[in-house]
PARO-761186 format. One record per atom (N, C-alpha, C): x, y, z; atom name. Coordinates in steps of 0.02 Angstrom, whole numbers, plus 50000, padded with zeros to 5 digits. Atoms other than C-alpha are relative to their C-alpha. Layout:
<nodes>
     X     Y     Z  a
     X     Y     Z CA
...
</nodes>
This chain:
<nodes>
     X     Y     Z  a
 49969 49937 49981  N
 46621 50268 51285 CA
 50056 49990 50051  C
 49949 50010 49952  N
 46719 50205 51435 CA
 50061 49965 49966  C
 49945 50031 50035  N
 46820 50099 51321 CA
 50042 50050 49957  C
 49970 49945 50040  N
 46866 50253 51205 CA
 50043 50036 50050  C
 49960 49964 49952  N
 46925 50345 51361 CA
 50057 49962 50022  C
 49943 50044 49981  N
 47034 50200 51411 CA
 50055 50003 49950  C
 49947 49999 50055  N
 47121 50200 51239 CA
 50032 50067 50000  C
 49970 49933 50008  N
 47145 50391 51235 CA
 50047 50013 50064  C
 49964 49988 49938  N
 47213 50390 51414 CA
 50068 49962 49995  C
 49936 50041 50006  N
 47342 50253 51369 CA
 50044 50029 49947  C
 49954 49979 50057  N
 47412 50341 51208 CA
 50059 50041 50024  C
 49941 49960 49978  N
 47525 50464 51304 CA
 50060 49951 50022  C
 49953 50052 49977  N
 47612 50311 51384 CA
 50034 49968 49943  C
 49971 50036 50061  N
 47634 50229 51213 CA
 50049 50045 49968  C
 49953 49954 50033  N
 47710 50384 51141 CA
 50066 50011 50046  C
 49940 49995 49960  N
 47832 50403 51287 CA
 50043 49939 49989  C
 49966 50058 50007  N
 47882 50225 51273 CA
 50043 49994 49933  C
 49969 50004 50065  N
 47928 50245 51090 CA
 50045 50057 49985  C
 49957 49948 50012  N
 48029 50404 51111 CA
 50071 49984 49991  C
 49933 50015 50015  N
 48207 50412 51052 CA
 50044 49999 50066  C
 49955 49996 49941  N
 48276 50447 51231 CA
 49998 49934 50030  C
 50004 50066 49969  N
 48225 50277 51283 CA
 50036 49945 49959  C
 49965 50048 50040  N
 48311 50185 51140 CA
 50073 49995 50015  C
 49928 50007 49985  N
 48483 50115 51168 CA
 50040 50042 49945  C
 49963 49961 50047  N
 48611 50233 51090 CA
 50062 49965 49979  C
 49941 50034 50029  N
 48754 50178 50982 CA
 50056 50053 49991  C
 49945 49953 50002  N
 48922 50274 51005 CA
 50037 49996 49936  C
 49958 50003 50062  N
 49031 50329 50864 CA
 50048 50058 50009  C
 49948 49947 50001  N
 49186 50435 50836 CA
 50027 50008 49931  C
 49975 49981 50067  N
 49266 50520 50688 CA
 50077 49998 50009  C
 49927 49997 50001  N
 49453 50488 50653 CA
 50021 50065 49974  C
 49970 49937 50022  N
 49554 50646 50640 CA
 50077 49989 50005  C
 49925 50013 50000  N
 49745 50655 50610 CA
 50036 50068 50016  C
 49943 49953 49991  N
 49887 50757 50683 CA
 50059 49961 49987  C
 49936 50036 50021  N
 50062 50719 50619 CA
 50061 50040 50010  C
 49935 49974 50001  N
 50242 50747 50641 CA
 50044 49949 49966  C
 49961 50046 50037  N
 50350 50669 50510 CA
 50036 50038 49945  C
 49968 49966 50055  N
 50477 50712 50378 CA
 49972 49992 49933  C
 50033 50001 50064  N
 50422 50749 50204 CA
 50041 49970 49948  C
 49963 50030 50058  N
 50542 50724 50055 CA
 50072 50008 50020  C
 49922 49997 49988  N
 50730 50697 50052 CA
 50027 50065 49976  C
 49961 49938 50018  N
 50847 50846 50051 CA
 50069 49979 50013  C
 49927 50011 50000  N
 51033 50867 50068 CA
 50013 49957 50070  C
 49995 50039 49938  N
 51019 50798 50248 CA
 49931 49971 50018  C
 50070 50026 49997  N
 50858 50691 50239 CA
 49979 49986 50072  C
 50020 50019 49934  N
 50865 50646 50421 CA
 49995 50054 50053  C
 50009 49946 49955  N
 50846 50817 50497 CA
 49929 50027 50001  C
 50071 49979 50001  N
 50665 50858 50444 CA
 49955 49957 50041  C
 50046 50040 49951  N
 50535 50811 50569 CA
 49924 50019 49996  C
 50069 49980 50007  N
 50377 50887 50510 CA
 49977 50002 49924  C
 50029 49998 50070  N
 50262 50877 50357 CA
 49989 50071 49979  C
 50026 49935 50029  N
 50234 51022 50244 CA
 49933 49999 49977  C
 50072 49998 50025  N
 50066 51076 50182 CA
 49995 49967 49933  C
 50013 50037 50060  N
 50002 50963 50044 CA
 50036 49931 50003  C
 49976 50068 49994  N
 50093 50807 50109 CA
 49944 49954 50001  C
 50055 50048 50007  N
 49989 50652 50083 CA
 50021 49933 50038  C
 49990 50061 49959  N
 49972 50501 50202 CA
 49946 49948 49979  C
 50041 50053 50008  N
 49897 50335 50162 CA
 49980 49961 50060  C
 50024 50034 49942  N
 49788 50245 50297 CA
 49954 49942 49982  C
 50047 50058 50003  N
 49709 50071 50303 CA
 49971 49988 50061  C
 50038 50017 49937  N
 49574 50034 50427 CA
 49955 49944 49982  C
 50041 50058 50009  N
 49492 49861 50442 CA
 49975 49977 50066  C
 50025 50031 49941  N
 49406 49755 50572 CA
 50062 49980 50046  C
 49944 50023 49956  N
 49512 49717 50726 CA
 50019 49931 49990  C
 49982 50070 50008  N
 49498 49530 50687 CA
 50034 49986 49932  C
 49966 50007 50066  N
 49576 49563 50512 CA
 49951 49993 49946  C
 50049 50006 50054  N
 49416 49551 50418 CA
 49975 50065 49974  C
 50023 49930 50027  N
 49320 49690 50323 CA
 49922 50002 50000  C
 50074 50002 49997  N
 49143 49663 50383 CA
 49974 50070 50025  C
 50024 49937 49977  N
 49127 49827 50479 CA
 50039 50058 49975  C
 49959 49950 50022  N
 49274 49928 50414 CA
 50040 49970 49941  C
 49966 50023 50062  N
 49349 49917 50240 CA
 50029 50062 49965  C
 49971 49941 50031  N
 49454 50074 50206 CA
 50073 49978 49983  C
 49937 50025 50019  N
 49601 50006 50109 CA
 50052 50047 49986  C
 49951 49956 50020  N
 49686 50161 50053 CA
 49974 50073 50009  C
 50026 49936 49986  N
 49618 50319 50135 CA
 50051 50053 49994  C
 49953 49944 50010  N
 49703 50483 50087 CA
 49987 50055 50051  C
 50000 49941 49956  N
 49745 50616 50216 CA
 50051 50051 49978  C
 49958 49948 50025  N
 49815 50781 50157 CA
 50011 50055 50054  C
 49984 49952 49946  N
 49901 50900 50273 CA
 49993 50072 49974  C
 50009 49932 50012  N
 49859 51088 50280 CA
 50010 50043 50068  C
 49994 49958 49942  N
 49853 51239 50399 CA
 49934 50038 50009  C
 50063 49966 49991  N
 49701 51309 50482 CA
 50010 50076 50020  C
 49997 49936 49988  N
 49663 51485 50535 CA
 50041 50022 50063  C
 49951 49988 49942  N
 49763 51469 50696 CA
 50073 49977 49985  C
 49937 50017 50027  N
 49912 51420 50589 CA
 50022 49933 50031  C
 49987 50070 49977  N
 49902 51240 50659 CA
 49993 49949 49944  C
 50006 50054 50053  N
 49928 51086 50551 CA
 49941 49960 50009  C
 50055 50041 49999  N
 49771 50996 50505 CA
 50002 49950 49942  C
 50007 50049 50051  N
 49734 50842 50402 CA
 49933 49988 49977  C
 50066 50011 50027  N
 49591 50818 50282 CA
 49996 49936 49969  C
 50010 50062 50034  N
 49519 50656 50228 CA
 49979 50009 49929  C
 50014 49991 50067  N
 49515 50653 50040 CA
 49961 49948 49959  C
 50040 50054 50030  N
 49436 50485 50005 CA
 49960 49968 50057  C
 50045 50035 49953  N
 49299 50377 50087 CA
 49967 50053 50049  C
 50028 49943 49962  N
 49215 50541 50145 CA
 49933 50022 49980  C
 50067 49987 50026  N
 49041 50523 50075 CA
 49954 50035 50051  C
 50044 49970 49946  N
 48963 50575 50241 CA
 50025 50072 50016  C
 49977 49932 49990  N
 49065 50737 50242 CA
 50036 50008 50067  C
 49968 49994 49934  N
 49141 50699 50412 CA
 50069 49966 50000  C
 49939 50043 49994  N
 49271 50555 50403 CA
 49987 49932 50010  C
 50009 50070 49991  N
 49298 50378 50444 CA
 49966 49992 50069  C
 50041 50015 49934  N
 49165 50329 50577 CA
 50022 49941 50032  C
 49985 50050 49958  N
 49220 50218 50715 CA
 49943 49984 50049  C
 50055 50013 49955  N
 49079 50128 50812 CA
 50025 49957 50052  C
 49981 50047 49942  N
 49071 50002 50950 CA
 50040 49942 49975  C
 49963 50058 50025  N
 49148 49869 50834 CA
 50073 50021 49997  C
 49924 49987 49996  N
 49339 49858 50852 CA
 50031 50003 49928  C
 49968 49989 50063  N
 49450 49916 50716 CA
 50075 49998 50014  C
 49926 49991 49998  N
 49639 49920 50679 CA
 50020 50037 49941  C
 49981 49958 50053  N
 49740 50038 50573 CA
 50075 50001 49992  C
 49929 49993 50019  N
 49909 50058 50487 CA
 50005 50058 49956  C
 49985 49941 50042  N
 49989 50196 50381 CA
 50063 49992 49962  C
 49942 49997 50033  N
 50111 50225 50249 CA
 50008 50072 49965  C
 49984 49938 50031  N
 50198 50374 50169 CA
 50050 49996 49943  C
 50053 49958 50020  N
 50190 50445 50035 CA
 49939 49963 49967  C
 50059 50028 50028  N
 50013 50414 49971 CA
 50005 49989 49926  C
 50013 50006 50072  N
 49975 50339 49805 CA
 49933 49970 49985  C
 50074 50016 50006  N
 49800 50314 49732 CA
 49998 49925 49980  C
 50009 50070 50023  N
 49837 50141 49658 CA
 50042 49952 50044  C
 49957 50034 49958  N
 49951 50080 49802 CA
 49962 49949 50041  C
 50025 50052 49950  N
 49917 49916 49894 CA
 50051 50003 50059  C
 49952 49990 49946  N
 49995 49948 50064 CA
 50034 49939 50018  C
 49965 50061 49986  N
 50043 49767 50074 CA
 50054 49983 49944  C
 49956 50019 50054  N
 50143 49771 49918 CA
 50021 50067 49956  C
 49977 49930 50031  N
 50225 49946 49884 CA
 50069 49994 49962  C
 49937 50002 50039  N
 50354 49951 49746 CA
 50046 50054 50019  C
 49957 49946 49982  N
 50508 50048 49798 CA
 50057 50000 49949  C
 49943 49987 50048  N
 50633 50119 49673 CA
 50045 50054 50036  C
 49959 49955 49968  N
 50775 50202 49772 CA
 50023 50055 49961  C
 49972 49943 50041  N
 50829 50309 49626 CA
 49956 50054 49998  C
 50049 49944 49997  N
 50672 50412 49645 CA
 50011 50050 50056  C
 49984 49961 49943  N
 50744 50476 49810 CA
 49934 50020 50040  C
 50067 49993 49958  N
 50570 50450 49897 CA
 50016 49968 50067  C
 49991 50027 49938  N
 50578 50427 50081 CA
 49937 49958 50021  C
 50055 50045 49981  N
 50458 50276 50103 CA
 50000 49991 50074  C
 50007 50013 49933  N
 50390 50257 50274 CA
 49936 49957 50016  C
 50059 50040 49982  N
 50267 50143 50364 CA
 49989 49995 50078  C
 50015 50018 49929  N
 50183 50102 50530 CA
 49955 49939 49993  C
 50042 50062 49999  N
 50117 49926 50556 CA
 49938 50005 50044  C
 50064 49999 49964  N
 49952 49881 50635 CA
 50007 50024 50072  C
 50002 49979 49930  N
 49913 49973 50797 CA
 49950 49962 50035  C
 50047 50037 49958  N
 49817 49903 50942 CA
 49928 50009 49979  C
 50071 49994 50014  N
 49629 49874 50918 CA
 49969 50056 50036  C
 50027 49946 49965  N
 49520 50016 50960 CA
 49926 50009 49977  C
 50065 49985 50019  N
 49335 50069 50953 CA
 49987 50070 50022  C
 50018 49932 49995  N
 49238 50234 50976 CA
 50014 50022 50076  C
 49981 49978 49932  N
 49276 50229 51169 CA
 50069 50020 50011  C
 49924 49981 49994  N
 49463 50239 51141 CA
 50023 50011 49925  C
 49990 49991 50071  N
 49472 50312 50965 CA
 50068 50028 49978  C
 49940 49968 50018  N
 49647 50386 50968 CA
 50052 49944 49982  C
 49948 50043 50022  N
 49777 50294 50864 CA
 50064 50036 49984  C
 49935 49972 50007  N
 49959 50335 50868 CA
 50043 49964 49946  C
 49956 50028 50052  N
 50069 50303 50713 CA
 50068 50022 50013  C
 49926 49987 49997  N
 50257 50295 50746 CA
 50029 49980 49933  C
 49981 50019 50066  N
 50314 50298 50568 CA
 50079 49981 49998  C
 49934 50028 50008  N
 50474 50200 50522 CA
 50025 50005 49929  C
 49970 49995 50071  N
 50593 50223 50375 CA
 50010 49930 49976  C
 49992 50072 50034  N
 50586 50075 50254 CA
 50064 49989 49977  C
 49939 50005 50031  N
 50752 50114 50184 CA
 50059 50014 50047  C
 49942 49977 49966  N
 50930 50147 50240 CA
 50037 50048 49956  C
 49964 49952 50041  N
 51050 50279 50184 CA
 50073 49979 49999  C
 49927 50003 50001  N
 51230 50255 50124 CA
 50025 50074 49987  C
 49971 49930 50005  N
 51321 50420 50158 CA
 50078 49994 49996  C
 49928 50003 50018  N
 51492 50441 50078 CA
 50032 50071 50012  C
 49962 49941 49994  N
 51614 50580 50135 CA
 50064 49994 49971  C
 49932 50001 50036  N
 51762 50623 50027 CA
 50047 50044 50036  C
 49948 49953 49975  N
 51924 50692 50092 CA
 50069 49978 49972  C
 49933 50012 50027  N
 52100 50707 50029 CA
 50044 49978 50056  C
 49951 50029 49954  N
 52243 50614 50115 CA
 50042 50056 50026  C
 49945 49956 49970  N
 52361 50717 50231 CA
 50064 49989 49965  C
 49927 50004 50025  N
 52538 50757 50175 CA
 50035 49938 50045  C
 49969 49996 50074  N
 52644 50662 50117 CA
 49959 49962 49949  C
 50036 50042 50051  N
 52509 50554 50036 CA
 49943 50035 49963  C
 50050 49957 50031  N
 52399 50700 49974 CA
 49994 49986 49926  C
 50015 50006 50068  N
 52316 50671 49810 CA
 50010 50064 49959  C
 49979 49939 50033  N
 52395 50792 49688 CA
 49972 50002 49925  C
 50026 49999 50065  N
 52303 50753 49527 CA
 49936 50044 49987  C
 50061 49965 50016  N
 52144 50821 49449 CA
 49950 49984 50053  C
 50045 50005 49943  N
 52024 50852 49586 CA
 49924 49989 49981  C
 50066 50005 50024  N
 51871 50831 49478 CA
 49972 49935 50013  C
 50033 50058 49991  N
 51757 50696 49539 CA
 49961 49975 49942  C
 50029 50019 50060  N
 51694 50595 49395 CA
 49941 49947 50009  C
 50050 50051 49992  N
 51598 50441 49450 CA
 50016 49959 50066  C
 49996 50045 49940  N
 51561 50338 49609 CA
 49953 49938 49987  C
 50039 50062 50015  N
 51506 50154 49589 CA
 49996 49969 50078  C
 50005 50027 49933  N
 51435 50072 49754 CA
 49965 49929 49983  C
 50027 50069 50017  N
 51403 49880 49747 CA
 50012 49955 50063  C
 49993 50045 49944  N
 51369 49751 49883 CA
 49935 49957 50003  C
 50060 50043 49994  N
 51256 49600 49910 CA
 49957 50014 50060  C
 50044 49982 49944  N
 51195 49678 50070 CA
 49949 50055 49988  C
 50049 49940 50019  N
 51105 49822 49979 CA
 49966 49984 49934  C
 50038 50004 50061  N
 50976 49836 49843 CA
 49974 50066 49985  C
 50026 49935 50022  N
 50904 49982 49748 CA
 49927 49998 49980  C
 50067 50009 50017  N
 50734 49913 49711 CA
 49971 49939 50043  C
 50031 50054 49961  N
 50608 49801 49804 CA
 49927 50015 50017  C
 50074 49992 49981  N
 50435 49782 49880 CA
 49993 50002 50073  C
 50010 49991 49933  N
 50381 49845 50048 CA
 49928 49978 50017  C
 50063 50013 49967  N
 50238 49771 50148 CA
 49992 50045 50059  C
 50003 49949 49942  N
 50189 49919 50254 CA
 49960 49975 50057  C
 50038 50026 49942  N
 50072 49817 50362 CA
 50045 49964 50049  C
 49951 50039 49960  N
 50223 49717 50426 CA
 50069 50036 50007  C
 49934 49968 50011  N
 50374 49824 50373 CA
 50051 49952 49965  C
 49951 50046 50027  N
 50452 49675 50287 CA
 50013 50022 49922  C
 49978 49988 50071  N
 50548 49695 50120 CA
 50008 49934 49965  C
 49993 50058 50042  N
 50548 49573 49979 CA
 50017 50020 49930  C
 49982 49990 50069  N
 50601 49549 49798 CA
 50051 50052 49987  C
 49950 49947 50009  N
 50755 49658 49817 CA
 50045 49980 49939  C
 49957 50011 50057  N
 50850 49678 49660 CA
 50050 50063 49991  C
 49951 49950 50011  N
 50994 49786 49590 CA
 50047 50013 50054  C
 49953 49992 49944  N
 51144 49771 49704 CA
 50054 50051 49991  C
 49952 49947 50010  N
 51236 49918 49636 CA
 49971 50065 49974  C
 50024 49938 50033  N
 51218 50097 49583 CA
 50060 50046 49982  C
 49948 49953 50025  N
 51319 50232 49498 CA
 49977 50070 50005  C
 50011 49928 49998  N
 51332 50416 49532 CA
 50046 50037 49956  C
 49957 49963 50047  N
 51395 50523 49394 CA
 50000 50073 50020  C
 49988 49932 49976  N
 51469 50695 49445 CA
 50007 50044 49937  C
 49992 49957 50058  N
 51475 50848 49332 CA
 50060 50051 50021  C
 49952 49948 49980  N
 51570 50995 49420 CA
 50027 49987 50069  C
 49973 50009 49930  N
 51605 50921 49594 CA
 50073 49993 50004  C
 49923 50003 49988  N
 51780 50941 49664 CA
 50012 49974 50069  C
 49978 50025 49938  N
 51869 50846 49795 CA
 50026 50058 50042  C
 49986 49944 49950  N
 51885 50969 49945 CA
 49948 50047 50013  C
 50054 49953 49990  N
 51730 51065 49911 CA
 49933 49963 49999  C
 50059 50040 49999  N
 51601 50925 49883 CA
 50003 49954 50060  C
 49997 50028 49934  N
 51561 50863 50062 CA
 49982 49925 50001  C
 50027 50066 49985  N
 51457 50707 50052 CA
 49946 49983 49946  C
 50046 50027 50046  N
 51351 50597 49947 CA
 49946 49955 50036  C
 50053 50037 49959  N
 51179 50530 50019 CA
 49961 49956 49946  C
 50037 50038 50042  N
 51090 50385 49937 CA
 49958 49950 50038  C
 50048 50053 49965  N
 50938 50274 49983 CA
 50018 49932 49971  C
 49994 50071 50013  N
 50957 50087 49985 CA
 49953 49959 50036  C
 50036 50054 49962  N
 50861 49933 50037 CA
 50045 49948 50029  C
 49960 50057 49974  N
 50933 49802 50151 CA
 49974 49936 49968  C
 50021 50063 50025  N
 50933 49631 50079 CA
 49988 49948 50059  C
 50008 50044 49942  N
 50935 49554 50250 CA
 50057 49952 50008  C
 49942 50044 49998  N
 51103 49470 50218 CA
 50068 50037 50010  C
 49933 49969 49991  N
 51279 49507 50265 CA
 50046 50001 49945  C
 49952 49994 50057  N
 51399 49571 50141 CA
 50040 50063 49997  C
 49954 49940 50008  N
 51538 49689 50099 CA
 49973 50048 49949  C
 50017 49945 50052  N
 51518 49854 50001 CA
 50066 50026 49971  C
 49938 49980 50041  N
 51643 49899 49863 CA
 49983 50070 49974  C
 50003 49933 50027  N
 51665 50085 49823 CA
 50058 50006 49944  C
 49953 49990 50053  N
 51747 50125 49655 CA
 49992 50073 49982  C
 50001 49927 50016  N
 51793 50310 49628 CA
 50040 50014 49942  C
 49964 49969 50056  N
 51845 50391 49469 CA
 50006 50073 50013  C
 49985 49931 49986  N
 51931 50558 49501 CA
 50054 50021 49953  C
 49955 49977 50050  N
 52022 50655 49367 CA
 50011 49940 49948  C
 49979 50050 50042  N
 52112 50521 49262 CA
 50012 49934 50042  C
 49987 50056 49956  N
 52126 50402 49410 CA
 49937 49964 50019  C
 50058 50041 49982  N
 52018 50258 49466 CA
 50023 49955 50058  C
 49988 50037 49939  N
 52020 50176 49642 CA
 49942 49961 50023  C
 50055 50041 49968  N
 51925 50042 49725 CA
 50019 49977 50065  C
 49984 50030 49937  N
 51912 49982 49905 CA
 49936 49964 50027  C
 50059 50043 49978  N
 51798 49859 49999 CA
 49998 50005 50070  C
 50009 49998 49927  N
 51724 49871 50172 CA
 49999 49931 50033  C
 50018 50058 49966  N
 51699 49743 50303 CA
 49928 49980 49992  C
 50067 50018 50010  N
 51540 49640 50290 CA
 49956 50025 50056  C
 50052 49980 49949  N
 51384 49698 50378 CA
 49930 49987 49972  C
 50072 50006 50019  N
 51193 49679 50376 CA
 49967 50070 50008  C
 50029 49939 49993  N
 51107 49841 50339 CA
 49931 49995 50035  C
 50064 50002 49961  N
 50951 49885 50451 CA
 49959 50064 49972  C
 50042 49945 50016  N
 50804 49988 50401 CA
 50000 50059 50051  C
 50004 49944 49957  N
 50802 50164 50475 CA
 50071 50019 50026  C
 49936 49980 49977  N
 50989 50183 50491 CA
 50043 50032 49943  C
 49959 49968 50048  N
 51125 50292 50405 CA
 50067 49968 50011  C
 49936 50034 50002  N
 51290 50205 50361 CA
 50047 50052 49962  C
 49951 49953 50020  N
 51430 50333 50346 CA
 50063 49978 49990  C
 49930 50029 50018  N
 51590 50289 50256 CA
 50039 50071 49977  C
 49955 49945 50022  N
 51734 50417 50239 CA
 50053 49968 49954  C
 49954 50024 50049  N
 51833 50389 50083 CA
 50061 50052 49998  C
 49942 49960 50004  N
 52009 50455 50090 CA
 50041 49986 49935  C
 49963 50011 50065  N
 52097 50480 49918 CA
 50071 50025 50010  C
 49930 49977 50003  N
 52283 50479 49904 CA
 50027 49991 49929  C
 49972 50008 50070  N
 52401 50469 49758 CA
 50004 49930 49975  C
 49988 50071 50017  N
 52406 50282 49763 CA
 49938 49953 50016  C
 50051 50045 49983  N
 52250 50215 49839 CA
 49936 50033 50030  C
 50058 49979 49961  N
 52075 50235 49917 CA
 49993 49966 50062  C
 50001 50026 49936  N
 52058 50212 50098 CA
 49929 50010 50032  C
 50068 49995 49966  N
 51893 50174 50190 CA
 50002 49997 50074  C
 49997 50004 49923  N
 51875 50218 50374 CA
 49940 49951 50019  C
 50058 50045 49982  N
 51768 50097 50477 CA
 49935 50040 49997  C
 50064 49969 50010  N
 51584 50133 50457 CA
 49974 50032 50065  C
 50033 49969 49946  N
 51488 50250 50571 CA
 49926 49992 49992  C
 50073 50013 50005  N
 51307 50195 50599 CA
 49962 50051 50041  C
 50035 49942 49970  N
 51192 50336 50640 CA
 49922 49984 49996  C
 50077 50010 50004  N
 51006 50306 50688 CA
 49969 50058 49965  C
 50040 49952 50033  N
 50889 50400 50578 CA
 49961 50033 50055  C
 50033 49956 49945  N
 50811 50540 50684 CA
 49927 49969 50009  C
 50067 50020 49988  N
 50653 50473 50765 CA
 49955 50055 49988  C
 50049 49951 50014  N
 50503 50564 50701 CA
 49943 49996 50053  C
 50054 49999 49953  N
 50360 50616 50809 CA
 49942 49958 49977  C
 50053 50043 50022  N
 50209 50495 50810 CA
 49947 50039 49965  C
 50057 49975 50030  N
 50068 50524 50700 CA
 49942 49975 50042  C
 50049 50020 49961  N
 49907 50525 50797 CA
 49933 50011 49968  C
 50064 49993 50028  N
 49736 50491 50731 CA
 49950 50004 50060  C
 50046 49985 49947  N
 49614 50569 50853 CA
 49932 49996 49986  C
 50074 50006 50010  N
 49430 50524 50873 CA
 49961 50049 50036  C
 50051 49953 49966  N
 49289 50646 50911 CA
 49937 49959 50009  C
 50064 50042 49984  N
 49144 50554 50995 CA
 49939 50045 49973  C
 50060 49971 50026  N
 48980 50593 50907 CA
 49941 49976 50039  C
 50065 50016 49968  N
 48805 50590 50983 CA
 49960 49962 49942  C
 50043 50042 50049  N
 48686 50461 50904 CA
 49939 50037 49988  C
</nodes>
């Protein structure tokens, strides 16, 4: 009987020792996104600074050491929207089986991002075709983080450059007096490409091809058509650019000084048309407007 009492008296202490409150807790956080970035190209593609609803961003999250033991989110989709307070919110559209989001634990992770999202895209090998007029952007790997410091800021960078051409008539007495109808503009140079591959984890371009492009006009007129904007890729080499303009029944060509294009810059050329020749002013290099950082914010969760 005394032995039974001893066992019964000891049981409450055993139950207390096994309670959840005495077990070591494991911290975790949920990644959430706020973003400020331009969406798609328009007449002046470098003026937009915010995403519209429905914009899609691709995010890759792996182990801080570069392995995929604890994290292996190769192409997570985040879509922008607006909440009841008219604030922009981002919803995780893939890798969301738990209904919450990407869970960050005590294990360190690192993340990068690209825009716009594609379901079959490998962020390390994104094919770019500048003729689609898509503003491809990237942010390379951010510093390692875990659930204690779960906020990740993405400062998105433009993968391409812009060639901007402004047309103007020459002043008197060299004013162009022929047919003012713009027919075709050909742009060619070893320093530019219209297709290539972007490694969004590093920002590097490779396999650049197609060193020229043609713009065909329909009803545009010299004096009323202000400017032409076109996306190009840098080849990483120095070279001149040749502009060939067909206007009315005339055709003129002129070549710039050599230069090396840089990602995220606008190269503006003023083409002056006279009755006898095409004149190119020195290039004006304009930094693409810096966009606001994208921030992935973590919400710490109780275990």
